[in-house]
py3Dmol code that shows the C-alpha trace and the ligand (Angstrom):
import py3Dmol

protein = """\
ATOM      1  CA  MET A   1      -3.508 -24.544  -1.636  1.00  0.00           C
ATOM      2  CA  ASP A   2      -6.327 -24.123   0.837  1.00  0.00           C
ATOM      3  CA  ALA A   3      -9.150 -21.544   0.499  1.00  0.00           C
ATOM      4  CA  ASP A   4      -9.332 -21.467   4.304  1.00  0.00           C
ATOM      5  CA  ALA A   5      -5.710 -20.285   4.579  1.00  0.00           C
ATOM      6  CA  PRO A   6      -5.121 -16.610   5.441  1.00  0.00           C
ATOM      7  CA  ILE A   7      -4.134 -13.845   3.053  1.00  0.00           C
ATOM      8  CA  GLY A   8      -0.743 -12.443   4.078  1.00  0.00           C
ATOM      9  CA  VAL A   9      -0.421  -8.668   3.942  1.00  0.00           C
ATOM     10  CA  PHE A  10       2.981  -7.077   4.340  1.00  0.00           C
ATOM     11  CA  ASP A  11       4.161  -3.500   4.779  1.00  0.00           C
ATOM     12  CA  SER A  12       7.171  -1.637   6.142  1.00  0.00           C
ATOM     13  CA  GLY A  13       5.037  -0.555   9.099  1.00  0.00           C
ATOM     14  CA  VAL A  14       1.566   0.495  10.074  1.00  0.00           C
ATOM     15  CA  GLY A  15       0.605   2.223   6.794  1.00  0.00           C
ATOM     16  CA  GLY A  16      -0.363  -1.004   5.015  1.00  0.00           C
ATOM     17  CA  LEU A  17      -3.356  -1.211   7.328  1.00  0.00           C
ATOM     18  CA  THR A  18      -5.037   1.132   4.804  1.00  0.00           C
ATOM     19  CA  VAL A  19      -4.743  -1.786   2.362  1.00  0.00           C
ATOM     20  CA  LEU A  20      -5.945  -4.303   4.960  1.00  0.00           C
ATOM     21  CA  ARG A  21      -8.921  -2.044   5.697  1.00  0.00           C
ATOM     22  CA  ALA A  22      -9.955  -1.921   2.016  1.00  0.00           C
ATOM     23  CA  LEU A  23      -9.318  -5.668   1.662  1.00  0.00           C
ATOM     24  CA  THR A  24     -11.408  -6.757   4.642  1.00  0.00           C
ATOM     25  CA  ALA A  25     -14.227  -4.396   3.578  1.00  0.00           C
ATOM     26  CA  ARG A  26     -14.366  -6.054   0.163  1.00  0.00           C
ATOM     27  CA  LEU A  27     -13.630  -9.628   1.283  1.00  0.00           C
ATOM     28  CA  PRO A  28     -15.036  -9.864   4.841  1.00  0.00           C
ATOM     29  CA  ASP A  29     -14.880 -13.684   4.994  1.00  0.00           C
ATOM     30  CA  GLU A  30     -11.129 -13.925   4.433  1.00  0.00           C
ATOM     31  CA  HIS A  31      -8.707 -14.700   7.270  1.00  0.00           C
ATOM     32  CA  THR A  32      -5.769 -12.298   7.201  1.00  0.00           C
ATOM     33  CA  ILE A  33      -2.345 -12.043   8.762  1.00  0.00           C
ATOM     34  CA  TYR A  34      -0.635  -8.660   8.648  1.00  0.00           C
ATOM     35  CA  LEU A  35       3.065  -8.050   9.190  1.00  0.00           C
ATOM     36  CA  GLY A  36       4.444  -4.528   9.704  1.00  0.00           C
ATOM     37  CA  ASP A  37       8.245  -4.295   9.813  1.00  0.00           C
ATOM     38  CA  THR A  38       8.215  -1.528  12.417  1.00  0.00           C
ATOM     39  CA  ALA A  39      11.827  -2.257  13.411  1.00  0.00           C
ATOM     40  CA  ARG A  40      13.038  -0.998  10.044  1.00  0.00           C
ATOM     41  CA  VAL A  41      10.432   1.490   8.816  1.00  0.00           C
ATOM     42  CA  PRO A  42      10.758   3.703   6.771  1.00  0.00           C
ATOM     43  CA  TYR A  43      11.717   1.811   3.634  1.00  0.00           C
ATOM     44  CA  GLY A  44      10.969   4.788   1.393  1.00  0.00           C
ATOM     45  CA  THR A  45      14.327   6.487   1.918  1.00  0.00           C
ATOM     46  CA  ARG A  46      16.452   3.315   1.445  1.00  0.00           C
ATOM     47  CA  SER A  47      18.114   1.753  -1.597  1.00  0.00           C
ATOM     48  CA  GLY A  48      16.320  -0.868  -3.691  1.00  0.00           C
ATOM     49  CA  GLU A  49      18.807  -3.581  -2.597  1.00  0.00           C
ATOM     50  CA  VAL A  50      18.134  -2.999   1.088  1.00  0.00           C
ATOM     51  CA  VAL A  51      14.374  -2.798   0.550  1.00  0.00           C
ATOM     52  CA  THR A  52      14.446  -6.167  -1.243  1.00  0.00           C
ATOM     53  CA  ARG A  53      16.579  -7.778   1.481  1.00  0.00           C
ATOM     54  CA  TYR A  54      14.150  -6.634   4.184  1.00  0.00           C
ATOM     55  CA  ALA A  55      11.097  -7.580   2.113  1.00  0.00           C
ATOM     56  CA  LEU A  56      12.358 -11.142   1.562  1.00  0.00           C
ATOM     57  CA  MET A  57      12.738 -11.673   5.311  1.00  0.00           C
ATOM     58  CA  SER A  58       9.171 -10.514   5.987  1.00  0.00           C
ATOM     59  CA  ALA A  59       7.710 -12.494   3.096  1.00  0.00           C
ATOM     60  CA  ARG A  60       9.456 -15.719   4.207  1.00  0.00           C
ATOM     61  CA  HIS A  61       8.143 -15.194   7.718  1.00  0.00           C
ATOM     62  CA  LEU A  62       4.566 -14.849   6.459  1.00  0.00           C
ATOM     63  CA  ALA A  63       4.987 -17.874   4.184  1.00  0.00           C
ATOM     64  CA  ARG A  64       5.655 -19.960   7.312  1.00  0.00           C
ATOM     65  CA  HIS A  65       2.078 -19.115   8.390  1.00  0.00           C
ATOM     66  CA  ARG A  66       0.871 -21.054   5.317  1.00  0.00           C
ATOM     67  CA  ILE A  67      -0.706 -18.029   3.605  1.00  0.00           C
ATOM     68  CA  LYS A  68      -2.453 -18.616   0.261  1.00  0.00           C
ATOM     69  CA  LEU A  69      -1.477 -15.262  -1.244  1.00  0.00           C
ATOM     70  CA  LEU A  70       0.947 -12.462  -0.387  1.00  0.00           C
ATOM     71  CA  VAL A  71      -0.327  -8.903  -0.784  1.00  0.00           C
ATOM     72  CA  VAL A  72       2.545  -6.429  -0.850  1.00  0.00           C
ATOM     73  CA  ALA A  73       0.808  -3.351   0.547  1.00  0.00           C
ATOM     74  CA  CYS A  74       3.988  -1.290   0.538  1.00  0.00           C
ATOM     75  CA  ASN A  75       4.457   0.748  -2.641  1.00  0.00           C
ATOM     76  CA  THR A  76       8.208   0.967  -2.082  1.00  0.00           C
ATOM     77  CA  VAL A  77       8.535  -2.835  -1.914  1.00  0.00           C
ATOM     78  CA  SER A  78       6.124  -3.270  -4.823  1.00  0.00           C
ATOM     79  CA  ALA A  79       8.293  -0.891  -6.852  1.00  0.00           C
ATOM     80  CA  HIS A  80      11.614  -2.624  -6.145  1.00  0.00           C
ATOM     81  CA  SER A  81      11.123  -6.205  -5.034  1.00  0.00           C
ATOM     82  CA  LEU A  82       8.184  -7.988  -6.708  1.00  0.00           C
ATOM     83  CA  PRO A  83      10.271 -10.231  -9.017  1.00  0.00           C
ATOM     84  CA  ALA A  84      12.505 -11.298  -6.089  1.00  0.00           C
ATOM     85  CA  LEU A  85       9.478 -12.038  -3.886  1.00  0.00           C
ATOM     86  CA  ALA A  86       7.643 -13.915  -6.642  1.00  0.00           C
ATOM     87  CA  SER A  87      10.622 -16.185  -7.281  1.00  0.00           C
ATOM     88  CA  ALA A  88      11.248 -16.798  -3.564  1.00  0.00           C
ATOM     89  CA  LEU A  89       7.680 -17.843  -2.671  1.00  0.00           C
ATOM     90  CA  PRO A  90       5.580 -20.781  -3.936  1.00  0.00           C
ATOM     91  CA  ILE A  91       2.352 -18.715  -3.774  1.00  0.00           C
ATOM     92  CA  PRO A  92       0.977 -15.794  -5.826  1.00  0.00           C
ATOM     93  CA  VAL A  93       2.410 -12.379  -4.925  1.00  0.00           C
ATOM     94  CA  LEU A  94       0.474  -9.190  -5.720  1.00  0.00           C
ATOM     95  CA  GLY A  95       1.829  -5.638  -5.475  1.00  0.00           C
ATOM     96  CA  VAL A  96       0.070  -2.285  -5.588  1.00  0.00           C
ATOM     97  CA  ILE A  97       1.771  -0.632  -8.580  1.00  0.00           C
ATOM     98  CA  GLU A  98      -0.016  -2.414 -11.445  1.00  0.00           C
ATOM     99  CA  PRO A  99      -3.547  -2.111  -9.941  1.00  0.00           C
ATOM    100  CA  GLY A 100      -2.963   1.554  -9.016  1.00  0.00           C
ATOM    101  CA  ALA A 101      -1.677   2.370 -12.502  1.00  0.00           C
ATOM    102  CA  GLN A 102      -4.592   0.499 -14.121  1.00  0.00           C
ATOM    103  CA  LEU A 103      -7.093   2.539 -12.147  1.00  0.00           C
ATOM    104  CA  ALA A 104      -5.297   5.793 -13.019  1.00  0.00           C
ATOM    105  CA  ALA A 105      -5.233   4.857 -16.718  1.00  0.00           C
ATOM    106  CA  ALA A 106      -8.990   4.209 -16.551  1.00  0.00           C
ATOM    107  CA  ARG A 107      -9.730   7.497 -14.763  1.00  0.00           C
ATOM    108  CA  THR A 108      -7.627   9.998 -16.737  1.00  0.00           C
ATOM    109  CA  ARG A 109      -9.571  12.156 -19.171  1.00  0.00           C
ATOM    110  CA  GLY A 110      -6.747  13.338 -21.405  1.00  0.00           C
ATOM    111  CA  GLY A 111      -4.783  15.316 -18.806  1.00  0.00           C
ATOM    112  CA  ALA A 112      -1.587  14.456 -16.954  1.00  0.00           C
ATOM    113  CA  ILE A 113      -1.313  11.751 -14.257  1.00  0.00           C
ATOM    114  CA  ALA A 114       0.536  12.649 -11.037  1.00  0.00           C
ATOM    115  CA  ILE A 115       2.229   9.900  -9.031  1.00  0.00           C
ATOM    116  CA  LEU A 116       2.850  10.767  -5.380  1.00  0.00           C
ATOM    117  CA  GLY A 117       5.146   8.403  -3.481  1.00  0.00           C
ATOM    118  CA  THR A 118       8.234   7.902  -1.351  1.00  0.00           C
ATOM    119  CA  PRO A 119      11.646   8.888  -2.772  1.00  0.00           C
ATOM    120  CA  ALA A 120      12.473   5.191  -3.386  1.00  0.00           C
ATOM    121  CA  THR A 121       9.192   4.505  -5.198  1.00  0.00           C
ATOM    122  CA  ILE A 122       9.587   7.563  -7.421  1.00  0.00           C
ATOM    123  CA  ALA A 123      13.284   6.817  -8.093  1.00  0.00           C
ATOM    124  CA  SER A 124      12.477   3.241  -9.153  1.00  0.00           C
ATOM    125  CA  GLY A 125      10.423   4.516 -12.108  1.00  0.00           C
ATOM    126  CA  ALA A 126       7.992   1.601 -11.606  1.00  0.00           C
ATOM    127  CA  TYR A 127       4.771   3.646 -11.791  1.00  0.00           C
ATOM    128  CA  GLN A 128       6.148   5.707 -14.667  1.00  0.00           C
ATOM    129  CA  ARG A 129       7.036   2.554 -16.699  1.00  0.00           C
ATOM    130  CA  THR A 130       3.690   0.896 -15.973  1.00  0.00           C
ATOM    131  CA  LEU A 131       1.758   4.013 -16.995  1.00  0.00           C
ATOM    132  CA  ARG A 132       3.772   4.369 -20.220  1.00  0.00           C
ATOM    133  CA  ARG A 133       2.441   0.892 -21.106  1.00  0.00           C
ATOM    134  CA  LEU A 134      -1.144   1.401 -19.902  1.00  0.00           C
ATOM    135  CA  ALA A 135      -1.702   5.068 -20.822  1.00  0.00           C
ATOM    136  CA  PRO A 136       0.980   5.867 -23.415  1.00  0.00           C
ATOM    137  CA  LEU A 137      -0.469   9.284 -24.282  1.00  0.00           C
ATOM    138  CA  ALA A 138      -0.755  10.601 -20.723  1.00  0.00           C
ATOM    139  CA  PRO A 139       2.059  12.821 -19.459  1.00  0.00           C
ATOM    140  CA  VAL A 140       3.209  11.478 -16.070  1.00  0.00           C
ATOM    141  CA  ILE A 141       4.536  13.724 -13.302  1.00  0.00           C
ATOM    142  CA  ALA A 142       6.174  11.838 -10.426  1.00  0.00           C
ATOM    143  CA  ARG A 143       6.600  13.587  -7.095  1.00  0.00           C
ATOM    144  CA  ALA A 144       8.283  12.348  -3.912  1.00  0.00           C
ATOM    145  CA  CYS A 145       6.450  13.596  -0.805  1.00  0.00           C
ATOM    146  CA  PRO A 146       8.469  12.088   2.085  1.00  0.00           C
ATOM    147  CA  LEU A 147       7.037  14.282   4.871  1.00  0.00           C
ATOM    148  CA  PHE A 148       3.543  12.870   4.323  1.00  0.00           C
ATOM    149  CA  VAL A 149       4.639   9.621   6.052  1.00  0.00           C
ATOM    150  CA  PRO A 150       5.527  11.104   9.486  1.00  0.00           C
ATOM    151  CA  LEU A 151       2.531  13.461   9.290  1.00  0.00           C
ATOM    152  CA  ALA A 152       0.174  10.489   8.843  1.00  0.00           C
ATOM    153  CA  GLU A 153       1.918   8.578  11.656  1.00  0.00           C
ATOM    154  CA  GLU A 154       1.469  11.583  13.977  1.00  0.00           C
ATOM    155  CA  GLY A 155      -2.179  11.937  13.015  1.00  0.00           C
ATOM    156  CA  TRP A 156      -1.512  15.419  11.580  1.00  0.00           C
ATOM    157  CA  THR A 157      -3.694  14.849   8.551  1.00  0.00           C
ATOM    158  CA  ASP A 158      -5.848  18.004   8.582  1.00  0.00           C
ATOM    159  CA  GLY A 159      -5.161  21.653   9.319  1.00  0.00           C
ATOM    160  CA  GLU A 160      -2.412  24.133   8.725  1.00  0.00           C
ATOM    161  CA  VAL A 161       0.736  21.976   8.908  1.00  0.00           C
ATOM    162  CA  PRO A 162      -0.217  19.228   6.403  1.00  0.00           C
ATOM    163  CA  ARG A 163      -1.824  21.875   4.193  1.00  0.00           C
ATOM    164  CA  LEU A 164       1.442  23.873   4.020  1.00  0.00           C
ATOM    165  CA  VAL A 165       3.476  20.718   3.337  1.00  0.00           C
ATOM    166  CA  ALA A 166       1.064  19.621   0.609  1.00  0.00           C
ATOM    167  CA  GLU A 167       1.161  23.112  -0.939  1.00  0.00           C
ATOM    168  CA  ARG A 168       4.946  22.979  -1.002  1.00  0.00           C
ATOM    169  CA  TYR A 169       5.010  19.578  -2.726  1.00  0.00           C
ATOM    170  CA  LEU A 170       2.032  19.921  -5.036  1.00  0.00           C
ATOM    171  CA  ALA A 171       1.051  23.544  -5.770  1.00  0.00           C
ATOM    172  CA  ASP A 172       2.800  23.607  -9.151  1.00  0.00           C
ATOM    173  CA  LEU A 173       0.782  20.563 -10.297  1.00  0.00           C
ATOM    174  CA  ARG A 174      -2.240  22.876 -10.532  1.00  0.00           C
ATOM    175  CA  ARG A 175      -0.597  24.477 -13.584  1.00  0.00           C
ATOM    176  CA  ALA A 176       0.309  21.134 -15.187  1.00  0.00           C
ATOM    177  CA  ARG A 177      -3.140  19.999 -16.382  1.00  0.00           C
ATOM    178  CA  VAL A 178      -3.154  17.077 -13.927  1.00  0.00           C
ATOM    179  CA  ASP A 179      -6.547  15.350 -13.925  1.00  0.00           C
ATOM    180  CA  THR A 180      -5.628  12.205 -11.933  1.00  0.00           C
ATOM    181  CA  ALA A 181      -3.346  11.704  -8.926  1.00  0.00           C
ATOM    182  CA  VAL A 182      -2.229   8.316  -7.581  1.00  0.00           C
ATOM    183  CA  LEU A 183      -1.685   8.021  -3.818  1.00  0.00           C
ATOM    184  CA  GLY A 184       1.346   5.775  -4.348  1.00  0.00           C
ATOM    185  CA  CYS A 185       2.194   5.235  -0.683  1.00  0.00           C
ATOM    186  CA  THR A 186       0.342   3.385   2.069  1.00  0.00           C
ATOM    187  CA  HIS A 187       0.217   6.492   4.288  1.00  0.00           C
ATOM    188  CA  TYR A 188      -1.182   8.977   1.809  1.00  0.00           C
ATOM    189  CA  PRO A 189      -4.869   7.889   1.957  1.00  0.00           C
ATOM    190  CA  LEU A 190      -4.948   9.476   5.432  1.00  0.00           C
ATOM    191  CA  LEU A 191      -4.022  12.799   3.821  1.00  0.00           C
ATOM    192  CA  ALA A 192      -6.376  12.346   0.857  1.00  0.00           C
ATOM    193  CA  ARG A 193      -8.623  15.248   1.816  1.00  0.00           C
ATOM    194  CA  THR A 194      -5.748  17.706   2.192  1.00  0.00           C
ATOM    195  CA  ILE A 195      -4.135  16.486  -1.047  1.00  0.00           C
ATOM    196  CA  ALA A 196      -7.456  16.828  -2.895  1.00  0.00           C
ATOM    197  CA  GLU A 197      -7.952  20.364  -1.553  1.00  0.00           C
ATOM    198  CA  VAL A 198      -4.528  21.427  -2.795  1.00  0.00           C
ATOM    199  CA  LEU A 199      -4.863  19.785  -6.216  1.00  0.00           C
ATOM    200  CA  GLY A 200      -8.405  21.042  -6.801  1.00  0.00           C
ATOM    201  CA  PRO A 201     -11.808  19.396  -7.240  1.00  0.00           C
ATOM    202  CA  GLU A 202     -11.294  18.417 -10.881  1.00  0.00           C
ATOM    203  CA  VAL A 203      -8.457  15.978 -10.022  1.00  0.00           C
ATOM    204  CA  ALA A 204      -9.517  12.328  -9.498  1.00  0.00           C
ATOM    205  CA  ILE A 205      -7.679  10.755  -6.565  1.00  0.00           C
ATOM    206  CA  VAL A 206      -6.673   7.103  -7.053  1.00  0.00           C
ATOM    207  CA  ASP A 207      -6.010   5.120  -3.891  1.00  0.00           C
ATOM    208  CA  SER A 208      -3.711   2.163  -4.544  1.00  0.00           C
ATOM    209  CA  ALA A 209      -5.238   0.457  -1.470  1.00  0.00           C
ATOM    210  CA  GLU A 210      -8.650   0.403  -3.148  1.00  0.00           C
ATOM    211  CA  ALA A 211      -7.112  -0.624  -6.455  1.00  0.00           C
ATOM    212  CA  ILE A 212      -5.352  -3.742  -5.169  1.00  0.00           C
ATOM    213  CA  THR A 213      -8.447  -5.184  -3.491  1.00  0.00           C
ATOM    214  CA  ARG A 214     -10.028  -5.679  -6.910  1.00  0.00           C
ATOM    215  CA  SER A 215      -6.973  -7.628  -8.075  1.00  0.00           C
ATOM    216  CA  VAL A 216      -6.977  -9.778  -4.917  1.00  0.00           C
ATOM    217  CA  SER A 217     -10.642 -10.622  -5.326  1.00  0.00           C
ATOM    218  CA  THR A 218     -10.199 -11.488  -9.040  1.00  0.00           C
ATOM    219  CA  LEU A 219      -7.133 -13.644  -8.364  1.00  0.00           C
ATOM    220  CA  LEU A 220      -8.795 -15.603  -5.545  1.00  0.00           C
ATOM    221  CA  ARG A 221     -11.912 -16.183  -7.643  1.00  0.00           C
ATOM    222  CA  GLU A 222      -9.877 -17.356 -10.645  1.00  0.00           C
ATOM    223  CA  HIS A 223      -7.897 -19.810  -8.496  1.00  0.00           C
ATOM    224  CA  GLY A 224     -10.996 -21.087  -6.654  1.00  0.00           C
ATOM    225  CA  LEU A 225      -9.493 -19.747  -3.413  1.00  0.00           C
ATOM    226  CA  LEU A 226     -12.272 -17.470  -2.129  1.00  0.00           C
ATOM    227  CA  ARG A 227     -13.166 -18.491   1.413  1.00  0.00           C
ATOM    228  CA  GLU A 228     -16.768 -19.416   2.224  1.00  0.00           C
ATOM    229  CA  SER A 229     -17.600 -18.017   5.664  1.00  0.00           C
ATOM    230  CA  GLY A 230     -19.604 -21.056   6.880  1.00  0.00           C
ATOM    231  CA  ASP A 231     -20.081 -20.872  10.634  1.00  0.00           C
ATOM    232  CA  SER A 232     -16.698 -19.435  11.547  1.00  0.00           C
ATOM    233  CA  ALA A 233     -15.977 -15.702  11.388  1.00  0.00           C
ATOM    234  CA  ALA A 234     -12.837 -14.422   9.695  1.00  0.00           C
ATOM    235  CA  ARG A 235      -9.756 -14.234  11.951  1.00  0.00           C
ATOM    236  CA  HIS A 236      -7.251 -11.367  11.745  1.00  0.00           C
ATOM    237  CA  ARG A 237      -3.742 -11.593  13.208  1.00  0.00           C
ATOM    238  CA  THR A 238      -1.365  -8.662  13.426  1.00  0.00           C
ATOM    239  CA  LEU A 239       2.412  -8.996  13.738  1.00  0.00           C
ATOM    240  CA  CYS A 240       5.135  -6.366  13.979  1.00  0.00           C
ATOM    241  CA  THR A 241       8.890  -6.393  14.483  1.00  0.00           C
ATOM    242  CA  ASP A 242       9.274  -3.681  17.137  1.00  0.00           C
ATOM    243  CA  VAL A 243       7.322  -1.590  19.683  1.00  0.00           C
ATOM    244  CA  PRO A 244       3.875  -3.228  19.390  1.00  0.00           C
ATOM    245  CA  GLU A 245       2.410  -0.649  21.820  1.00  0.00           C
ATOM    246  CA  ARG A 246       3.136   2.219  19.417  1.00  0.00           C
ATOM    247  CA  PHE A 247       1.842   0.124  16.527  1.00  0.00           C
ATOM    248  CA  ARG A 248      -1.410  -0.475  18.383  1.00  0.00           C
ATOM    249  CA  SER A 249      -1.820   3.195  19.328  1.00  0.00           C
ATOM    250  CA  VAL A 250      -1.565   4.499  15.747  1.00  0.00           C
ATOM    251  CA  ALA A 251      -3.138   1.498  14.010  1.00  0.00           C
ATOM    252  CA  GLU A 252      -6.752   2.498  14.543  1.00  0.00           C
ATOM    253  CA  ARG A 253      -6.294   5.656  12.438  1.00  0.00           C
ATOM    254  CA  PHE A 254      -5.144   3.528   9.516  1.00  0.00           C
ATOM    255  CA  LEU A 255      -7.477   0.561  10.003  1.00  0.00           C
ATOM    256  CA  GLY A 256     -10.617   2.440  11.025  1.00  0.00           C
ATOM    257  CA  ARG A 257     -11.221   0.070  13.958  1.00  0.00           C
ATOM    258  CA  PRO A 258      -9.184  -1.180  16.949  1.00  0.00           C
ATOM    259  CA  VAL A 259      -6.457  -3.583  15.870  1.00  0.00           C
ATOM    260  CA  GLY A 260      -6.637  -5.909  18.884  1.00  0.00           C
ATOM    261  CA  GLU A 261      -3.577  -7.902  19.946  1.00  0.00           C
ATOM    262  CA  VAL A 262      -0.306  -7.082  18.169  1.00  0.00           C
ATOM    263  CA  GLU A 263       2.297  -9.902  18.314  1.00  0.00           C
ATOM    264  CA  LEU A 264       6.007  -9.117  18.320  1.00  0.00           C
ATOM    265  CA  VAL A 265       8.054 -11.309  15.941  1.00  0.00           C
ATOM    266  CA  ASP A 266      11.764 -11.670  15.224  1.00  0.00           C
ATOM    267  CA  LEU A 267      12.421 -12.093  11.510  1.00  0.00           C
ATOM    268  CA  ALA A 268      15.938 -13.420  12.146  1.00  0.00           C
ATOM    269  CA  THR A 269      14.657 -16.620  13.755  1.00  0.00           C
TER     270      THR A 269
END
"""
ligand_1 = """\
10
DGL
N 4.886 1.716 3.193
C 5.659 2.686 2.462
C 5.123 2.802 1.041
O 3.973 2.532 0.761
C 5.672 4.034 3.141
C 6.428 4.071 4.452
C 7.910 3.791 4.297
O 8.655 4.654 3.790
O 8.323 2.694 4.673
O 5.864 3.159 0.156
"""
view = py3Dmol.view(width=600, height=400)
view.addModel(protein, "pdb")
view.setStyle({"model": 0}, {"cartoon": {"style": "trace"}})
view.addModel(ligand_1, "xyz")
view.setStyle({"model": 1}, {"stick": {}})
view.zoomTo()
view.show()
């Protein structure tokens, strides 16, 4: 494997750019190639079987770009499909669940841990199982918050509407001695401020996008695969499976900078 090869980052859509943003901030010399499956988003309301079928198609497509590592930015795919992806690809595959749960286990101070995610992520029990292993004494409260995804896509991340939605999903957690909340969905970091306001200042917010960048950096270092910048700047390619114009128009909110060219790809070919 080649240290100069790109890191592949995959998500059901545009939300995984929050992971790419954290990754490129921590590892600015790495080439990246991002694939958002915008033709089939959202994954979070689908069955595990369908999520895995879609994820395998995207992962195989990225593997053809000779990536050195696959980062599964999508929590829903990480929850359902990691074993299938790991056995289908000849490269390391990293998901967001384990790093997010590790960070939550390190942050909790004896209270309960709240997991916020899509219906499919919560139904999989993946975060709950991982936290039982890493923080066996912490009560875990899992909460599906599906409306956060379209709110983030629309850019409705502050103000009355997201506040009311967050109150509806999360108000009762204030009475449950929650001290740590995991943003277990690529879109939720955009709503972090609103979520934090509703949960209260004593609750530590864990962003699975931040958490996975540590694991990526450790894995690349251990395998001798960190790229040295030399004279050439890092290159970033962005692919999606439908409506690249819409992808480009919402991407900046997630990435924090313009995304540049977005290439349309067909996963069936
Ligand atoms: N990327 C998904 C996740 O992190 C959220 C969007 C979707 O439902 O596909 O779970």
